[in-house]
N, CA and C atoms as an extended XYZ file, in Angstrom:
291
Properties=species:S:1:pos:R:3:atomname:S:1:resname:S:1:resid:I:1 pbc="F F F"
N        12.394      145.546       25.327 N   MET     1
C        12.796      145.166       23.980 CA  MET     1
C        13.178      143.682       23.953 C   MET     1
N        12.681      142.983       22.985 N   ALA     2
C        12.948      141.550       22.878 CA  ALA     2
C        14.391      141.292       22.464 C   ALA     2
N        14.978      140.302       23.108 N   LYS     3
C        16.349      139.911       22.764 CA  LYS     3
C        16.315      138.818       21.702 C   LYS     3
N        17.379      138.773       20.923 N   GLN     4
C        17.516      137.754       19.888 CA  GLN     4
C        17.712      136.387       20.549 C   GLN     4
N        17.059      135.383       19.999 N   ILE     5
C        17.169      134.007       20.497 CA  ILE     5
C        18.069      133.220       19.559 C   ILE     5
N        19.068      132.560       20.139 N   ILE     6
C        19.996      131.714       19.376 CA  ILE     6
C        19.821      130.271       19.846 C   ILE     6
N        19.526      129.384       18.910 N   TRP     7
C        19.450      127.949       19.214 CA  TRP     7
C        20.848      127.366       19.058 C   TRP     7
N        21.406      126.801       20.127 N   THR     8
C        22.688      126.113       20.009 CA  THR     8
C        22.441      124.746       19.364 C   THR     8
N        23.480      124.140       18.817 N   PRO     9
C        23.304      122.789       18.259 CA  PRO     9
C        22.771      121.799       19.305 C   PRO     9
N        23.203      121.930       20.552 N   GLU    10
C        22.708      121.054       21.625 CA  GLU    10
C        21.213      121.250       21.853 C   GLU    10
N        20.766      122.492       21.841 N   ALA    11
C        19.329      122.767       22.024 CA  ALA    11
C        18.519      122.163       20.875 C   ALA    11
N        19.012      122.333       19.661 N   GLU    12
C        18.317      121.757       18.504 CA  GLU    12
C        18.250      120.243       18.619 C   GLU    12
N        19.367      119.620       18.993 N   ALA    13
C        19.419      118.157       19.084 CA  ALA    13
C        18.496      117.631       20.179 C   ALA    13
N        18.497      118.267       21.336 N   THR    14
C        17.649      117.776       22.423 CA  THR    14
C        16.169      118.057       22.150 C   THR    14
N        15.870      119.147       21.461 N   PHE    15
C        14.484      119.427       21.054 CA  PHE    15
C        14.009      118.323       20.112 C   PHE    15
N        14.840      117.962       19.140 N   GLU    16
C        14.490      116.890       18.201 CA  GLU    16
C        14.340      115.545       18.910 C   GLU    16
N        15.161      115.297       19.945 N   LYS    17
C        15.040      114.046       20.708 CA  LYS    17
C        13.696      113.970       21.426 C   LYS    17
N        13.258      115.083       21.979 N   VAL    18
C        11.952      115.097       22.652 CA  VAL    18
C        10.851      114.815       21.635 C   VAL    18
N        10.935      115.458       20.467 N   ILE    19
C         9.937      115.232       19.410 CA  ILE    19
C         9.944      113.756       18.995 C   ILE    19
N        11.126      113.182       18.814 N   ALA    20
C        11.229      111.778       18.414 CA  ALA    20
C        10.607      110.869       19.472 C   ALA    20
N        10.862      111.157       20.739 N   TYR    21
C        10.264      110.372       21.818 CA  TYR    21
C         8.741      110.470       21.777 C   TYR    21
N         8.242      111.681       21.596 N   LEU    22
C         6.789      111.873       21.544 CA  LEU    22
C         6.174      111.156       20.344 C   LEU    22
N         6.878      111.174       19.202 N   LEU    23
C         6.389      110.462       18.013 CA  LEU    23
C         6.247      108.965       18.279 C   LEU    23
N         7.208      108.403       19.007 N   GLU    24
C         7.196      106.968       19.284 CA  GLU    24
C         6.159      106.567       20.317 C   GLU    24
N         5.957      107.413       21.319 N   ASN    25
C         5.206      106.993       22.491 CA  ASN    25
C         3.899      107.731       22.746 C   ASN    25
N         3.654      108.812       22.056 N   TRP    26
C         2.479      109.620       22.338 CA  TRP    26
C         1.757      109.967       21.042 C   TRP    26
N         0.808      110.867       21.124 N   THR    27
C         0.014      111.217       19.945 CA  THR    27
C         0.447      112.567       19.388 C   THR    27
N        -0.113      112.898       18.243 N   GLU    28
C         0.177      114.192       17.612 CA  GLU    28
C        -0.238      115.350       18.509 C   GLU    28
N        -1.283      115.132       19.284 N   LYS    29
C        -1.758      116.178       20.194 CA  LYS    29
C        -0.655      116.581       21.175 C   LYS    29
N         0.033      115.606       21.768 N   GLU    30
C         1.109      115.905       22.707 CA  GLU    30
C         2.281      116.595       22.014 C   GLU    30
N         2.552      116.205       20.785 N   ILE    31
C         3.628      116.862       20.021 CA  ILE    31
C         3.270      118.329       19.787 C   ILE    31
N         2.040      118.575       19.353 N   ARG    32
C         1.597      119.964       19.133 CA  ARG    32
C         1.661      120.771       20.427 C   ARG    32
N         1.205      120.162       21.518 N   ASN    33
C         1.249      120.856       22.808 CA  ASN    33
C         2.683      121.195       23.217 C   ASN    33
N         3.598      120.242       23.024 N   PHE    34
C         4.994      120.486       23.375 CA  PHE    34
C         5.579      121.611       22.530 C   PHE    34
N         5.367      121.566       21.220 N   VAL    35
C         5.911      122.589       20.325 CA  VAL    35
C         5.305      123.958       20.649 C   VAL    35
N         4.005      124.005       20.858 N   THR    36
C         3.335      125.264       21.202 CA  THR    36
C         3.871      125.818       22.521 C   THR    36
N         3.987      124.961       23.517 N   SER    37
C         4.514      125.393       24.816 CA  SER    37
C         5.951      125.880       24.697 C   SER    37
N         6.744      125.174       23.906 N   THR    38
C         8.144      125.564       23.732 CA  THR    38
C         8.246      126.964       23.145 C   THR    38
N         7.538      127.219       22.066 N   PHE    39
C         7.654      128.530       21.427 CA  PHE    39
C         6.998      129.640       22.243 C   PHE    39
N         6.010      129.292       23.037 N   SER    40
C         5.418      130.261       23.951 CA  SER    40
C         6.432      130.656       25.030 C   SER    40
N         7.105      129.675       25.603 N   VAL    41
C         8.124      129.947       26.619 CA  VAL    41
C         9.278      130.744       26.018 C   VAL    41
N         9.688      130.412       24.811 N   ILE    42
C        10.774      131.148       24.153 CA  ILE    42
C        10.379      132.606       23.943 C   ILE    42
N         9.133      132.853       23.597 N   ALA    43
C         8.660      134.235       23.429 CA  ALA    43
C         8.738      134.988       24.754 C   ALA    43
N         8.340      134.332       25.853 N   TYR    44
C         8.452      134.957       27.172 CA  TYR    44
C         9.908      135.228       27.524 C   TYR    44
N        10.769      134.257       27.243 N   ILE    45
C        12.193      134.426       27.531 CA  ILE    45
C        12.755      135.621       26.764 C   ILE    45
N        12.385      135.753       25.518 N   SER    46
C        12.869      136.846       24.688 CA  SER    46
C        12.489      138.205       25.269 C   SER    46
N        11.275      138.316       25.774 N   GLU    47
C        10.777      139.584       26.328 CA  GLU    47
C        11.199      139.806       27.782 C   GLU    47
N        11.254      138.736       28.552 N   HIS    48
C        11.527      138.823       29.996 CA  HIS    48
C        12.535      137.740       30.395 C   HIS    48
N        13.798      137.887       30.023 N   PRO    49
C        14.773      136.812       30.235 CA  PRO    49
C        15.024      136.439       31.690 C   PRO    49
N        14.747      137.348       32.625 N   PHE    50
C        15.018      137.055       34.031 CA  PHE    50
C        13.785      136.586       34.787 C   PHE    50
N        12.744      136.272       34.047 N   MET    51
C        11.490      135.847       34.643 CA  MET    51
C        11.566      134.434       35.226 C   MET    51
N        12.412      133.603       34.673 N   PHE    52
C        12.453      132.202       35.067 CA  PHE    52
C        13.555      131.939       36.091 C   PHE    52
N        13.516      130.755       36.679 N   ARG    53
C        14.395      130.365       37.783 CA  ARG    53
C        15.875      130.413       37.381 C   ARG    53
N        16.685      131.008       38.256 N   LYS    54
C        18.122      131.031       37.990 CA  LYS    54
C        18.759      129.756       38.520 C   LYS    54
N        19.920      129.447       37.972 N   THR    55
C        20.684      128.273       38.390 CA  THR    55
C        21.918      128.755       39.140 C   THR    55
N        22.775      127.810       39.516 N   ASN    56
C        24.010      128.191       40.196 CA  ASN    56
C        25.101      128.644       39.227 C   ASN    56
N        24.828      128.600       37.944 N   LYS    57
C        25.769      129.104       36.934 CA  LYS    57
C        25.409      130.546       36.604 C   LYS    57
N        26.404      131.353       36.358 N   ARG    58
C        26.176      132.769       36.097 CA  ARG    58
C        25.376      132.978       34.808 C   ARG    58
N        24.292      133.736       34.911 N   ASN    59
C        23.422      134.111       33.799 CA  ASN    59
C        22.718      132.933       33.131 C   ASN    59
N        22.720      131.777       33.774 N   VAL    60
C        22.025      130.610       33.225 CA  VAL    60
C        20.725      130.429       34.002 C   VAL    60
N        19.648      130.246       33.253 N   ARG    61
C        18.318      130.095       33.842 CA  ARG    61
C        17.632      128.891       33.230 C   ARG    61
N        16.548      128.458       33.878 N   GLU    62
C        15.792      127.322       33.360 CA  GLU    62
C        14.303      127.620       33.440 C   GLU    62
N        13.630      127.289       32.354 N   ALA    63
C        12.192      127.526       32.241 CA  ALA    63
C        11.492      126.186       32.064 C   ALA    63
N        10.423      125.991       32.814 N   LEU    64
C         9.635      124.773       32.687 CA  LEU    64
C         8.732      124.892       31.461 C   LEU    64
N         8.947      124.000       30.486 N   VAL    65
C         8.148      123.995       29.255 CA  VAL    65
C         6.918      123.115       29.452 C   VAL    65
N         7.143      121.922       29.960 N   THR    66
C         6.080      120.985       30.323 CA  THR    66
C         6.486      120.399       31.676 C   THR    66
N         5.618      119.638       32.320 N   PRO    67
C         6.030      119.048       33.604 CA  PRO    67
C         7.280      118.170       33.511 C   PRO    67
N         7.616      117.695       32.320 N   HIS    68
C         8.771      116.811       32.167 CA  HIS    68
C         9.932      117.423       31.388 C   HIS    68
N         9.834      118.687       30.996 N   ASN    69
C        10.887      119.286       30.170 CA  ASN    69
C        11.228      120.698       30.626 C   ASN    69
N        12.521      120.905       30.876 N   LEU    70
C        13.048      122.230       31.176 CA  LEU    70
C        13.804      122.733       29.955 C   LEU    70
N        13.760      124.026       29.732 N   LEU    71
C        14.591      124.669       28.713 CA  LEU    71
C        15.633      125.474       29.470 C   LEU    71
N        16.897      125.146       29.273 N   ILE    72
C        17.991      125.831       29.941 CA  ILE    72
C        18.596      126.824       28.957 C   ILE    72
N        18.777      128.056       29.412 N   TYR    73
C        19.266      129.114       28.527 CA  TYR    73
C        20.200      130.056       29.259 C   TYR    73
N        21.001      130.781       28.486 N   LYS    74
C        21.957      131.739       29.051 CA  LYS    74
C        21.646      133.121       28.507 C   LYS    74
N        21.655      134.090       29.408 N   VAL    75
C        21.332      135.468       29.051 CA  VAL    75
C        22.624      136.255       28.841 C   VAL    75
N        22.728      136.892       27.695 N   TYR    76
C        23.815      137.813       27.370 CA  TYR    76
C        23.203      139.204       27.199 C   TYR    76
N        24.017      140.246       27.202 N   PRO    77
C        23.449      141.599       27.049 CA  PRO    77
C        22.657      141.796       25.757 C   PRO    77
N        23.078      141.146       24.678 N   ASP    78
C        22.444      141.377       23.382 CA  ASP    78
C        21.646      140.203       22.835 C   ASP    78
N        21.691      139.044       23.541 N   ARG    79
C        21.014      137.861       23.011 CA  ARG    79
C        20.768      136.852       24.118 C   ARG    79
N        20.044      135.789       23.754 N   ILE    80
C        19.803      134.668       24.647 CA  ILE    80
C        20.147      133.396       23.882 C   ILE    80
N        21.003      132.594       24.473 N   ASP    81
C        21.354      131.302       23.875 CA  ASP    81
C        20.539      130.200       24.547 C   ASP    81
N        19.801      129.442       23.752 N   LEU    82
C        19.103      128.266       24.256 CA  LEU    82
C        20.141      127.157       24.332 C   LEU    82
N        20.369      126.627       25.517 N   ILE    83
C        21.457      125.671       25.710 CA  ILE    83
C        20.996      124.241       25.471 C   ILE    83
N        19.940      123.828       26.159 N   THR    84
C        19.494      122.441       26.044 CA  THR    84
C        18.097      122.279       26.620 C   THR    84
N        17.457      121.198       26.248 N   PHE    85
C        16.215      120.773       26.879 CA  PHE    85
C        16.597      119.643       27.830 C   PHE    85
N        15.993      119.646       29.007 N   TRP    86
C        16.348      118.677       30.037 CA  TRP    86
C        15.097      117.972       30.535 C   TRP    86
N        15.150      116.653       30.569 N   ASP    87
C        14.043      115.851       31.095 CA  ASP    87
C        14.104      115.917       32.620 C   ASP    87
N        13.052      116.403       33.241 N   THR    88
C        13.049      116.616       34.686 CA  THR    88
C        13.090      115.312       35.482 C   THR    88
N        12.884      114.191       34.823 N   ARG    89
C        12.925      112.905       35.518 CA  ARG    89
C        14.348      112.374       35.658 C   ARG    89
N        15.314      113.046       35.047 N   GLN    90
C        16.713      112.635       35.148 CA  GLN    90
C        17.326      113.164       36.443 C   GLN    90
N        18.461      112.612       36.786 N   ASN    91
C        19.198      113.063       37.961 CA  ASN    91
C        19.673      114.498       37.739 C   ASN    91
N        19.263      115.442       38.586 N   PRO    92
C        19.631      116.844       38.370 CA  PRO    92
C        21.128      117.103       38.473 C   PRO    92
N        21.850      116.214       39.118 N   LEU    93
C        23.304      116.383       39.227 CA  LEU    93
C        24.024      116.129       37.913 C   LEU    93
N        23.305      115.547       36.952 N   ARG    94
C        23.910      115.263       35.650 CA  ARG    94
C        23.703      116.377       34.635 C   ARG    94
N        23.069      117.456       35.024 N   LYS    95
C        22.855      118.582       34.099 CA  LYS    95
C        24.199      119.127       33.671 C   LYS    95
N        24.349      119.295       32.375 N   LYS    96
C        25.591      119.842       31.828 CA  LYS    96
C        25.278      121.116       31.071 C   LYS    96
N        25.669      122.215       31.645 N   PHE    97
C        25.472      123.504       30.976 CA  PHE    97
C        26.473      124.497       31.491 C   PHE    97
């Protein structure tokens, strides 16, 4: 059974930042690919929340959306909270979740 997906304000803000970056530096094709990949990964997360890599935080996992973007989320019994999008080129020690 699919779990409900909740976008946190941080997830919404970081998703919009990625879109803004793509608008400035890339083409519409890359934006479409990113959005399509994001919603495809979210659909997988909803159906199979434990499919993706776990982190050192309890019930927090990360899914690779594109080679440069991770989606970090937390699994609850009744829902999944999307926490943030993370650029994989950043220092991993700076992840805040």
